[in-house]
C-alpha positions as CSV (number, residue, x, y, z in Angstrom):
1,M,-0.1,18.5,0.6
2,A,2.4,20.2,2.4
3,T,3.8,18.8,6.0
4,E,4.8,20.8,9.0
5,T,8.6,20.7,7.9
6,V,7.7,23.0,4.9
7,A,7.9,26.7,5.3
8,K,4.3,27.6,5.9
9,P,4.6,31.1,3.7
10,R,5.8,29.2,0.6
11,T,3.3,26.5,1.0
12,S,0.5,28.7,1.5
13,M,1.6,30.6,-1.8
14,R,1.9,27.7,-3.8
15,V,-1.6,26.2,-2.7
16,H,-3.1,29.5,-3.5
17,V,-1.7,29.9,-7.0
18,Q,-2.5,26.0,-7.5
19,K,-6.2,26.9,-6.5
20,F,-6.0,30.0,-8.7
21,G,-5.1,28.2,-11.6
22,T,-7.7,25.5,-11.2
23,F,-10.3,28.1,-10.8
24,L,-9.1,29.6,-14.3
25,S,-8.9,26.1,-15.8
26,G,-12.3,25.5,-14.5
27,M,-13.8,28.5,-16.7
28,I,-11.9,27.6,-19.9
29,M,-11.8,23.5,-19.9
30,P,-15.6,23.0,-19.8
31,N,-15.7,25.5,-22.9
32,I,-12.9,23.8,-24.8
33,G,-15.6,22.4,-27.3
34,A,-16.7,25.8,-28.4
35,F,-13.1,26.9,-28.8
36,I,-12.6,23.8,-31.1
37,A,-15.8,24.5,-33.1
38,W,-14.6,28.0,-33.7
39,G,-11.3,26.6,-34.7
40,I,-12.7,24.2,-37.1
41,I,-14.9,26.9,-38.7
42,T,-12.2,29.2,-38.9
43,A,-9.7,26.5,-40.5
44,L,-12.5,25.8,-43.2
45,F,-14.2,28.9,-44.2
46,I,-11.9,31.9,-43.8
47,P,-10.2,33.1,-47.1
48,A,-7.0,31.3,-46.3
49,G,-9.0,28.0,-45.1
50,F,-9.5,24.7,-46.5
51,L,-12.9,25.5,-48.0
52,P,-13.2,29.1,-48.3
53,N,-16.6,30.5,-48.0
54,E,-17.4,34.3,-47.4
55,E,-20.9,33.4,-46.1
56,L,-20.0,30.9,-43.8
57,A,-17.0,32.8,-42.5
58,K,-19.1,35.4,-41.1
59,L,-19.6,32.9,-38.0
60,V,-15.9,33.4,-37.1
61,G,-16.2,37.0,-35.7
62,P,-19.3,36.7,-33.5
63,M,-18.3,33.3,-32.0
64,I,-14.9,34.7,-30.8
65,T,-16.2,38.4,-29.9
66,Y,-19.1,37.4,-28.4
67,L,-20.1,33.5,-27.8
68,L,-16.7,32.4,-26.2
69,P,-16.3,35.3,-23.6
70,L,-20.1,34.7,-22.8
71,L,-19.6,31.2,-22.1
72,I,-16.5,31.9,-20.0
73,G,-18.3,34.5,-18.0
74,Y,-21.5,32.4,-17.5
75,T,-19.4,29.3,-16.7
76,G,-17.0,31.7,-14.0
77,G,-20.2,33.0,-12.5
78,R,-21.9,29.5,-12.3
79,M,-18.8,28.2,-10.3
80,V,-19.3,30.7,-7.9
81,Y,-22.9,30.9,-7.4
82,G,-24.8,28.4,-9.6
83,V,-27.2,29.5,-12.3
84,R,-28.1,32.6,-10.7
85,G,-24.4,33.6,-10.6
86,G,-23.9,32.2,-14.3
87,V,-26.8,34.7,-15.5
88,V,-25.5,37.8,-13.9
89,G,-21.9,36.9,-14.8
90,A,-22.8,36.5,-18.5
91,V,-24.7,40.0,-18.4
92,A,-21.8,41.7,-16.8
93,T,-19.4,40.1,-19.6
94,T,-21.4,41.8,-22.4
95,G,-20.0,45.1,-21.0
96,V,-16.4,44.4,-21.4
97,I,-17.3,42.8,-24.7
98,V,-18.8,46.0,-26.0
99,G,-16.2,48.3,-24.6
100,T,-13.4,46.8,-26.4
101,D,-12.6,45.5,-30.0
102,I,-10.4,42.6,-28.7
103,P,-11.7,39.1,-27.6
104,M,-12.3,39.6,-24.0
105,F,-11.7,36.3,-22.5
106,I,-9.7,37.9,-19.5
107,G,-12.4,40.3,-18.9
108,A,-15.0,37.6,-18.8
109,M,-12.9,35.5,-16.4
110,I,-12.6,38.8,-14.1
111,L,-16.3,40.0,-14.5
112,G,-18.2,36.5,-14.5
113,P,-16.9,35.2,-11.0
114,L,-16.7,38.8,-9.5
115,T,-20.2,39.7,-10.3
116,A,-21.8,36.1,-9.0
117,W,-19.6,36.7,-5.7
118,L,-21.4,40.1,-5.2
119,M,-24.6,38.6,-6.2
120,M,-24.0,36.0,-3.5
121,K,-23.1,38.5,-1.1
122,L,-26.0,40.7,-1.7
123,D,-28.3,38.0,-1.3
124,K,-27.2,37.0,2.2
125,I,-28.0,40.8,3.2
126,W,-31.6,40.3,2.8
127,E,-31.7,36.4,3.3
128,G,-34.8,35.9,5.8
129,R,-35.6,39.5,5.8
130,V,-38.1,39.7,2.6
131,K,-41.8,39.2,3.3
132,P,-43.5,36.3,2.0
133,G,-44.8,36.8,-1.6
134,F,-41.9,39.3,-2.6
135,E,-39.3,36.6,-2.9
136,M,-39.4,36.4,-6.5
137,L,-39.7,40.1,-7.0
138,I,-36.6,41.0,-5.0
139,D,-34.6,38.3,-6.6
140,N,-35.2,39.2,-10.0
141,F,-34.8,43.0,-9.8
142,S,-31.6,42.7,-7.5
143,A,-30.2,40.4,-10.2
144,G,-31.1,42.8,-13.0
145,I,-29.8,45.8,-11.3
146,L,-26.5,44.3,-10.0
147,A,-26.0,42.8,-13.8
148,A,-26.9,46.3,-15.5
149,I,-24.2,48.3,-12.9
150,M,-21.6,45.7,-13.6
151,A,-22.2,45.7,-17.3
152,V,-21.5,49.5,-17.3
153,V,-18.6,48.9,-14.9
154,G,-17.4,46.4,-17.4
155,M,-17.6,48.6,-20.3
156,L,-16.2,51.7,-18.8
157,V,-13.5,50.4,-16.5
158,V,-12.7,46.7,-16.6
159,G,-12.7,46.5,-20.7
160,P,-10.1,49.4,-20.9
161,V,-7.8,48.1,-18.3
162,V,-7.8,44.5,-19.7
163,K,-7.1,45.7,-23.2
164,A,-4.2,47.8,-22.0
165,F,-3.2,44.5,-20.0
166,S,-3.3,42.5,-23.2
167,N,-1.8,45.1,-25.4
168,G,1.2,45.1,-22.9
169,A,1.3,41.1,-22.6
170,S,1.3,41.0,-26.6
171,A,4.1,43.5,-26.8
172,V,6.3,41.5,-24.3
173,V,5.3,38.2,-26.4
174,E,6.4,40.2,-29.6
175,F,9.6,41.5,-28.0
176,L,10.6,38.0,-26.8
177,V,9.8,36.6,-30.4
178,L,11.8,39.3,-32.1
179,N,14.6,38.8,-30.1
180,G,14.8,35.2,-30.0
181,L,14.0,34.8,-26.2
182,L,10.5,33.1,-26.2
183,P,12.2,29.6,-25.9
184,F,13.5,30.6,-22.6
185,T,10.0,30.8,-21.1
186,S,10.5,27.0,-20.7
187,I,12.5,27.9,-17.8
188,F,9.5,28.7,-16.1
189,I,6.8,26.8,-17.9
190,E,8.1,23.2,-17.4
191,P,9.0,23.6,-13.5
192,A,5.6,25.1,-13.3
193,K,3.9,22.0,-14.9
194,V,5.7,19.4,-12.5
195,L,4.4,21.8,-9.6
196,F,1.0,22.0,-10.7
197,L,1.1,25.7,-11.2
198,N,0.7,25.5,-15.1
199,N,-2.8,26.4,-15.1
200,A,-2.5,29.9,-14.0
201,V,-0.1,30.6,-16.6
202,N,-1.7,28.4,-19.5
203,H,-5.3,29.5,-19.0
204,G,-4.8,32.8,-17.5
205,I,-2.4,34.2,-20.0
206,L,-1.4,32.0,-22.9
207,T,-4.9,31.0,-23.9
208,P,-6.3,34.4,-24.0
209,L,-3.3,36.0,-25.7
210,G,-3.1,32.9,-28.0
211,T,-6.8,33.3,-29.0
212,Q,-6.4,37.1,-29.8
213,Q,-3.2,36.4,-31.8
214,A,-5.0,33.5,-33.8
215,L,-7.9,35.7,-34.8
216,E,-5.6,38.4,-36.2
217,E,-2.9,36.0,-37.9
218,G,-4.9,32.6,-38.1
219,K,-2.6,30.8,-35.8
220,S,-0.7,31.0,-32.7
221,L,2.3,29.1,-31.4
222,L,1.4,30.2,-27.5
223,F,-1.2,27.4,-27.6
224,L,1.8,25.0,-28.1
225,L,4.1,26.3,-25.1
226,E,2.8,24.2,-22.4
227,A,0.8,21.6,-24.5
228,N,3.8,20.2,-26.3
229,P,3.9,16.6,-25.3
230,G,7.4,16.2,-26.6
231,P,9.5,16.9,-23.5
232,G,7.6,14.6,-21.4
233,F,7.4,11.8,-24.0
234,G,11.4,12.1,-24.2
235,I,11.7,11.7,-20.7
236,L,9.6,8.6,-20.4
237,L,11.4,6.9,-23.5
238,A,14.6,7.4,-21.6
239,Y,13.2,5.9,-18.7
240,S,11.9,3.0,-20.8
241,I,15.3,2.2,-22.1
242,F,18.0,3.4,-19.5
243,G,15.7,3.4,-16.2
244,T,15.7,0.5,-13.7
245,G,13.1,-1.4,-11.6
246,L,9.8,-0.2,-11.3
247,A,10.4,3.2,-13.3
248,R,11.7,1.2,-16.4
249,A,8.9,-1.3,-16.4
250,S,6.1,1.4,-15.9
251,A,7.4,4.0,-18.3
252,P,6.3,2.6,-21.6
253,G,2.6,2.5,-20.6
254,A,3.0,6.0,-18.9
255,A,4.5,7.2,-22.3
256,V,1.2,5.8,-24.2
257,I,-1.0,7.6,-21.8
258,Q,1.0,10.8,-22.0
259,F,1.5,11.0,-25.7
260,V,-1.8,9.7,-26.9
261,G,-4.0,10.2,-24.1
262,G,-2.6,13.9,-23.4
263,I,-2.3,13.1,-19.5
264,H,1.0,15.0,-18.7
265,E,0.9,14.7,-15.2
266,I,1.8,10.8,-15.5
267,Y,5.5,11.8,-16.2
268,F,5.8,14.2,-13.3
269,P,6.9,11.5,-10.7
270,Y,9.6,10.4,-13.1
271,V,10.8,14.0,-12.9
272,L,10.5,14.3,-9.1
273,M,12.3,11.0,-8.8
274,K,15.4,12.7,-10.0
275,P,14.9,16.5,-9.8
276,I,18.0,17.1,-12.1
277,M,15.6,15.5,-14.8
278,I,13.6,19.0,-15.0
279,L,16.8,20.0,-17.0
280,A,15.5,17.3,-19.8
281,A,12.0,18.9,-19.7
282,I,13.4,22.4,-20.0
283,G,15.7,21.5,-22.9
284,G,12.9,19.8,-24.7
285,G,10.4,22.7,-24.2
286,M,13.0,25.1,-25.6
287,T,13.6,23.3,-28.5
288,G,10.1,23.0,-29.4
289,I,9.5,26.7,-28.9
290,F,12.6,27.4,-30.8
291,T,11.4,25.3,-33.8
292,L,7.8,27.0,-33.9
293,V,9.5,30.3,-34.0
294,V,11.8,29.3,-36.7
295,T,9.1,27.7,-39.0
296,G,6.3,30.0,-38.2
297,A,4.0,27.2,-37.2
298,G,1.2,27.4,-34.7
299,L,-2.4,26.2,-33.7
300,R,-5.6,27.7,-34.5
301,S,-7.1,26.9,-31.0
302,P,-6.1,25.4,-27.7
303,A,-5.0,21.7,-27.7
304,A,-6.6,20.2,-24.6
305,P,-5.7,17.7,-23.4
306,G,-2.1,18.0,-24.6
307,S,-2.6,14.8,-26.7
308,I,-0.6,14.8,-30.2
309,L,-4.2,14.1,-31.5
310,A,-5.5,17.1,-30.0
311,V,-2.4,19.1,-31.2
312,Y,-2.9,18.1,-34.9
313,A,-6.6,18.6,-34.6
314,A,-5.8,22.2,-33.9
315,T,-2.9,22.7,-36.2
316,A,-3.3,25.4,-38.8
317,R,-3.5,24.3,-42.4
318,D,0.3,25.7,-43.1
319,S,1.9,24.4,-40.1
320,Y,1.7,20.5,-39.9
321,V,5.5,20.4,-40.9
322,G,6.5,22.8,-38.2
323,V,4.2,21.4,-35.5
324,T,5.5,18.1,-36.2
325,L,9.3,19.0,-36.0
326,S,8.5,21.0,-32.8
327,V,7.2,17.8,-30.9
328,L,9.6,15.6,-32.7
329,F,12.8,17.7,-31.8
330,A,11.3,18.5,-28.3
331,T,11.2,14.7,-27.8
332,I,14.6,14.0,-29.2
333,V,16.5,16.7,-27.0
334,S,14.7,15.7,-23.8
335,F,15.3,12.1,-24.6
336,L,19.1,12.7,-25.1
337,I,19.3,14.9,-21.9
338,A,17.3,12.4,-19.7
339,S,19.4,9.4,-21.2
340,V,22.7,11.1,-20.2
341,I,21.6,11.8,-16.6
342,L,20.2,8.2,-16.3
343,K,23.2,6.8,-17.5
344,A,25.4,9.1,-15.2
345,S,23.5,8.2,-12.1
346,K,25.5,6.6,-9.5
347,A,22.7,5.5,-7.4
348,T,23.2,1.8,-6.7
349,A,19.5,1.0,-5.3
350,E,16.4,1.1,-7.4
351,D,14.8,4.5,-7.9
352,D,11.8,4.6,-5.9
353,L,8.7,5.5,-8.2
354,D,6.3,5.0,-5.5
355,E,8.0,7.4,-3.2
356,A,8.3,10.0,-5.9
357,T,4.5,9.6,-6.9
358,H,3.4,10.3,-3.2
359,R,5.8,13.3,-3.5
360,M,4.0,14.4,-6.7
361,E,0.5,13.9,-5.0
362,A,1.4,15.8,-2.0
363,L,2.5,18.7,-4.3
364,K,-1.0,18.4,-6.1
365,G,-2.7,18.2,-2.7
366,K,-4.9,15.1,-3.4
367,K,-4.6,11.5,-4.9
368,S,-4.2,11.1,-8.5
369,S,-5.9,8.1,-10.3
370,I,-3.5,8.5,-13.1
371,S,-0.5,8.3,-11.1
372,S,-2.0,5.1,-9.5
373,A,-1.3,3.4,-12.9
374,L,2.4,3.8,-12.4
375,T,2.7,2.0,-9.0
376,G,-0.5,-0.3,-8.9
377,A,-1.7,1.7,-6.0
378,G,-5.2,2.8,-5.5
379,M,-8.4,0.8,-4.1
380,N,-9.1,-0.5,-7.8
381,A,-5.8,-2.4,-7.6
382,G,-7.3,-4.4,-4.7
383,G,-5.2,-3.0,-2.0
384,V,-6.1,0.1,0.3
385,A,-4.5,3.3,-1.0
386,V,-3.3,6.0,1.0
387,L,-3.9,9.5,-0.1
388,A,-1.5,12.4,-0.1
389,G,-3.6,14.1,2.4
390,P,-6.4,13.4,5.0
391,V,-9.7,12.1,3.3
392,K,-12.3,14.8,3.9
393,N,-14.9,14.2,1.2
394,I,-16.4,10.7,0.3
395,V,-19.3,10.5,-2.3
396,F,-21.7,7.7,-3.5
397,A,-22.8,8.2,-6.8
398,C,-25.4,6.4,-8.9
399,D,-27.5,7.3,-12.0
400,A,-30.3,9.4,-10.0
401,G,-28.4,10.2,-6.5
402,M,-31.6,9.4,-4.7
403,G,-31.9,5.9,-3.8
404,S,-28.8,3.4,-4.2
405,S,-26.4,6.0,-3.2
406,A,-28.1,7.4,-0.5
407,M,-28.5,4.1,1.2
408,G,-24.8,3.2,0.8
409,A,-23.6,6.6,2.0
410,S,-25.7,6.0,5.0
411,V,-24.1,2.9,5.8
412,L,-20.5,4.0,5.2
413,R,-21.2,7.1,7.2
414,N,-22.0,5.0,10.2
415,K,-18.9,2.9,9.8
416,I,-16.6,5.9,9.7
417,K,-18.2,7.6,12.6
418,A,-18.0,4.4,14.7
419,A,-14.3,4.3,13.7
420,G,-13.8,7.7,15.4
421,F,-13.9,10.0,12.4
422,P,-17.0,12.0,12.5
423,D,-15.6,15.0,10.4
424,V,-15.4,12.9,7.4
425,K,-18.2,13.8,5.0
426,V,-20.1,11.1,3.3
427,T,-22.4,12.1,0.9
428,N,-24.4,11.2,-2.4
429,S,-24.9,12.4,-5.7
430,A,-26.0,11.6,-9.1
431,I,-22.9,11.1,-11.6
432,A,-23.9,13.8,-13.9
433,N,-23.7,16.2,-10.9
434,L,-20.1,14.8,-9.8
435,T,-17.2,17.4,-9.7
436,D,-13.5,16.6,-9.0
437,T,-13.7,17.7,-5.6
438,Y,-13.7,14.4,-3.7
439,D,-11.1,12.3,-2.0
440,V,-13.1,8.9,-2.6
441,V,-15.7,8.1,-5.0
442,I,-17.9,5.1,-4.7
443,T,-20.2,3.6,-7.6
444,H,-21.8,0.4,-8.5
445,Q,-19.3,-1.8,-10.6
446,D,-21.2,-1.0,-13.7
447,L,-21.1,2.8,-13.3
448,T,-17.7,3.4,-12.1
449,E,-16.5,4.0,-15.9
450,R,-18.9,6.8,-16.1
451,A,-17.9,8.5,-12.9
452,K,-14.1,8.3,-13.5
453,P,-13.7,10.9,-16.2
454,V,-15.2,13.7,-14.3
455,T,-13.6,12.7,-10.8
456,A,-10.2,11.9,-12.3
457,S,-8.3,13.0,-8.9
458,A,-10.2,10.9,-6.6
459,V,-9.8,7.2,-5.6
460,H,-12.5,5.0,-7.0
461,V,-14.2,2.3,-5.4
462,S,-16.4,-0.4,-7.4
463,V,-19.0,-2.4,-5.2
464,D,-22.0,-4.7,-6.1
465,N,-23.7,-4.6,-2.8
466,F,-24.5,-1.3,-1.1
467,M,-25.5,-2.7,2.2
468,N,-22.8,-4.9,3.4
469,S,-19.9,-4.7,0.9
470,P,-16.5,-5.7,2.2
471,R,-15.2,-2.7,0.5
472,Y,-16.5,-0.6,3.1
473,D,-14.1,-1.8,5.7
474,E,-11.2,-1.0,3.3
475,I,-12.5,2.3,2.9
476,V,-12.4,2.6,6.7
477,E,-8.9,1.5,6.8
478,L,-8.0,4.0,4.1
479,V,-9.6,6.7,6.4
480,Q,-7.6,5.4,9.3
481,A,-4.4,5.4,7.4
482,S,-4.7,8.8,5.8
483,N,-6.3,10.7,8.6
484,T,-4.1,9.5,11.4
485,D,-0.3,9.5,12.1
486,G,1.4,6.4,11.5
487,G,-1.8,4.5,10.3
488,T,-3.1,4.0,13.7
489,A,-6.7,4.7,14.0
490,A,-8.2,7.2,16.6
491,A,-9.9,5.7,19.7
492,P,-13.5,4.5,18.5
493,A,-16.3,6.9,19.4
494,P,-19.9,5.8,19.7
495,A,-22.0,5.5,16.6
496,A,-23.5,8.8,16.1
497,A,-27.1,9.4,14.7
498,V,-27.1,8.8,11.1
499,A,-26.5,11.9,9.1
500,S,-28.5,13.1,5.9
501,A,-26.7,12.9,2.5
502,A,-26.2,16.8,3.2
503,G,-24.2,16.1,6.5
504,T,-27.0,17.1,8.7
505,P,-27.4,15.1,12.0
506,A,-30.3,13.0,12.1
507,A,-30.7,14.0,15.8
508,D,-31.7,17.7,14.1
509,A,-34.3,16.2,11.8
510,P,-37.9,15.9,12.8
511,A,-38.9,12.9,14.6
512,P,-41.8,10.7,13.2
513,E,-45.1,12.6,14.0
514,A,-47.1,9.3,14.6
515,A,-46.9,5.6,14.8
516,G,-48.6,5.5,11.5
517,E,-45.7,7.3,9.7
518,A,-42.0,7.3,9.8
519,G,-39.7,10.0,8.7
520,P,-40.5,13.7,8.0
521,A,-43.9,14.8,6.5
522,G,-44.9,11.3,6.1
523,I,-42.5,10.0,3.6
524,L,-43.6,6.6,4.5
525,V,-46.9,6.0,5.5
526,A,-49.1,3.1,6.6
527,E,-50.9,3.0,3.3
528,S,-47.6,2.3,1.5
529,V,-46.5,-0.7,3.3
530,V,-47.5,-4.2,2.2
531,L,-46.5,-7.2,4.3
532,N,-47.5,-9.7,1.7
533,G,-46.4,-8.8,-1.7
534,T,-48.1,-10.5,-4.8
535,A,-45.4,-10.3,-7.3
536,T,-43.4,-13.4,-8.2
537,S,-40.8,-11.6,-10.6
538,R,-38.4,-8.6,-10.3
539,D,-40.4,-6.4,-12.9
540,A,-43.7,-7.2,-11.3
541,A,-42.3,-6.4,-7.9
542,I,-41.3,-2.8,-9.4
543,D,-44.6,-2.3,-10.7
544,E,-46.3,-3.0,-7.3
545,A,-43.7,-0.8,-5.4
546,G,-44.2,1.7,-8.1
547,R,-48.2,1.6,-8.0
548,L,-48.0,2.4,-4.2
549,L,-46.1,5.5,-5.1
550,M,-48.5,6.6,-7.8
551,D,-51.5,5.8,-5.6
552,R,-50.0,8.5,-3.3
553,G,-49.8,11.0,-5.9
554,A,-46.4,11.1,-5.4
555,V,-45.2,10.1,-9.1
556,D,-47.0,9.4,-12.5
557,A,-46.8,6.7,-15.1
558,G,-43.7,8.1,-16.7
559,Y,-41.6,7.5,-13.2
560,L,-42.9,3.7,-13.2
561,D,-41.4,3.3,-16.9
562,A,-38.0,5.1,-15.4
563,M,-37.9,2.8,-12.5
564,H,-37.7,-0.2,-15.0
565,E,-35.3,1.7,-17.2
566,R,-33.1,2.2,-14.5
567,E,-33.3,-1.3,-13.3
568,E,-32.2,-2.3,-17.0
569,S,-29.0,-0.4,-16.8
570,V,-27.8,-0.9,-13.1
571,S,-29.2,-3.3,-10.6
572,T,-30.8,-1.6,-7.3
573,Y,-30.3,-4.7,-5.4
574,M,-28.5,-3.6,-2.2
575,G,-27.9,-6.7,-0.2
576,S,-29.5,-8.1,2.9
577,F,-32.5,-9.3,0.9
578,L,-33.2,-5.5,0.0
579,A,-33.6,-3.9,-3.4
580,I,-34.7,-0.1,-3.8
581,P,-35.9,0.5,-7.4
582,H,-36.1,4.2,-8.1
583,G,-36.1,6.2,-11.7
584,T,-33.5,7.7,-13.5
585,N,-31.9,11.1,-12.9
586,A,-34.1,12.2,-16.1
587,A,-37.3,11.1,-14.5
588,K,-37.1,13.6,-11.8
589,D,-39.8,15.8,-13.4
590,H,-42.3,12.9,-12.9
591,I,-42.0,13.1,-9.2
592,M,-44.7,15.4,-7.6
593,K,-43.6,14.8,-3.9
594,S,-41.4,12.8,-2.1
595,A,-42.7,9.1,-1.0
596,V,-41.3,5.8,0.0
597,S,-43.3,2.4,-0.3
598,V,-42.2,-0.8,1.3
599,V,-43.3,-4.2,0.2
600,R,-42.3,-7.5,1.8
601,Y,-42.4,-10.8,0.0
602,P,-41.9,-13.8,2.8
603,D,-40.9,-16.2,0.3
604,G,-38.5,-14.1,-1.6
605,I,-38.3,-13.5,-5.4
606,D,-35.6,-13.9,-7.8
607,W,-33.8,-10.4,-8.4
608,N,-31.0,-11.2,-11.0
609,G,-29.8,-14.0,-9.2
610,K,-29.9,-12.4,-5.7
611,E,-32.8,-13.3,-3.2
612,V,-35.0,-10.5,-2.2
613,K,-37.6,-10.2,0.5
614,F,-37.8,-6.6,0.8
615,V,-38.8,-4.0,-2.0
616,V,-38.3,-0.3,-1.1
617,G,-39.7,2.1,-4.0
618,V,-38.3,5.4,-3.7
619,A,-39.2,9.0,-5.4
620,G,-37.6,12.0,-3.8
621,I,-37.5,15.6,-4.3
622,N,-34.4,17.5,-3.2
623,N,-33.3,15.6,0.1
624,E,-36.9,14.9,1.8
625,H,-36.5,11.1,1.5
626,L,-33.0,10.8,3.0
627,Q,-34.1,10.4,6.4
628,I,-36.2,7.6,6.0
629,L,-33.6,6.0,3.6
630,S,-31.0,6.6,6.4
631,S,-33.3,4.6,8.8
632,I,-33.9,1.8,6.5
633,A,-30.4,1.4,5.6
634,K,-29.6,1.4,9.4
635,V,-32.2,-1.5,9.8
636,F,-30.6,-3.6,7.0
637,T,-27.3,-3.5,8.4
638,N,-28.5,-5.1,11.7
639,K,-29.4,-8.7,11.3
640,A,-31.4,-8.7,14.4
641,Q,-33.5,-6.0,13.0
642,V,-33.9,-7.6,9.7
643,A,-35.2,-10.7,11.4
644,Q,-37.7,-8.4,13.3
645,L,-38.8,-7.3,9.9
646,E,-39.3,-10.7,8.4
647,A,-41.4,-11.5,11.4
648,A,-43.3,-8.3,11.8
649,T,-47.3,-9.2,11.9
650,S,-48.5,-5.5,11.3
651,V,-47.7,-2.7,9.3
652,D,-47.4,-0.6,12.7
653,E,-44.4,-2.9,13.6
654,V,-42.8,-1.9,10.2
655,L,-43.1,2.0,10.8
656,A,-42.2,1.6,14.5
657,L,-39.0,-0.3,13.9
658,F,-38.0,2.3,11.1
659,G,-38.9,5.2,13.3
660,K,-37.1,4.0,16.4
661,V,-33.8,3.9,14.6
662,N,-33.7,7.8,14.5
663,S,-35.1,8.4,18.0
């Protein structure tokens, strides 16, 4: 992230371009599998393919003309306004498809998000003004009318404009190729990669133009302008041989990650450490492109990520030699230039890779879990990581996003607020719903590997105890170090009321309606509290808590099965003698209404080697159950209140204790 010493206009422009590139990438990357499927079918069944088949080749045209643009339009719309935005975005995209005779990827990237944005604005106009009973009618007709209008606009206006732009861009590329100037694009592409501006160029221009060219010629070298792993690989090899200190020690591992894993960002700190090293990247990039031009080689579809495996998987049938030479020569040239730079360096002190890594993260605007592999930084290394910017969003993630994560979020939220950082948002989510928008991601140690791929830019923290994990104190230290100057925490503020997982203060939530129930709308009622459970094992305790939920009419038998399934995959033991069994994310269809049950076992039962005295069964729709879970979490982080629960002689005492927490 930028500091105050950087000129604000330049920083603002760079950040805006980065966000724009990320947005474009967000429309393309989820659909890369579809691009690959199209590439495989094209490579196999067209007349020049490996297995020519006239009948199966009929798939090629409809996929690139209709399927891929519609997927992009839907994805772009959904990014802006959920499924509703995705639907109207896809309909509008149909207009630009019909209005032109070229693959309309750019048109889809324009109309999909634009139509969704208009839908969102229209919905806000009459939000709260529609009479009860007419909501569905208004929603459906407004979406249909807007989508129809935008489809016509796409066909008559956007399509022709985008086609003219595509033709112009294609003419520019053709001019560069015919005049031998295409290699000079590396002068812009390679620095853009290091500054994280490549997505705007790669996914905004190169992928659409490359796909159109591949449709006409069966391949395109444009797919390899940015994705060629050779330049970065050569730089890392040079550091492996001629580098010093930590840079030399870490470069071999980084080279494997970059070349095979396709994560190019791992070599960016090595360039930032010696900015003149960008000449090696540019030289390698120019060499690779020149080789492609000379050999006429290209890829059938985008190579994402930029791994050598992905590159070969997308290589056209007649281009394996050319692509191999392109990667090889790019590696050799970048290696030679980087080696000369390193050997000519007069620096007497060891190069500071850690400082360069932080500089790279500052340019990116967030912590990089990949770059942490270079320096050993990060929460997963056992220390306290410091992000490039302040911590703003922390998420607890579990399989279902309703029980363990909600409790953990509530506990940590209290700690962070007590430390004086009430603006830090602590939420909970199902792993399936995670996006790469969080600064810190906290998961049970058995789920961390599932969460990492979709939140690669976050600091990941693994815990085995959601109620009182020592990692929480480390996270508070992380917030203090990242959100204050010099790592000095702000003056502690009084602990605020517990917020819901959506960030709503508990003070605004409804108070318990009577002594016989705690939480909103009777989520926990007297009939669902048992002071002396009869179960003697973990599975029997899950059955006992689950049957209380079934007796309330909150869940069916399928949910009880899902509670056992969830327990077999990841334990719901929370610490402080508490377990909160709940169903898997896939079992939400078995929930009829939100409910919580509480069963106390005075003598304790064995829960995977841990002693449990309180079992809280959870079934939640939306966030209705989170207030009572927040109350329970607050109770179980207070030893005196846990003792009160153990000594309680009536159900009313239990309900009153949970109710008083939010009062």
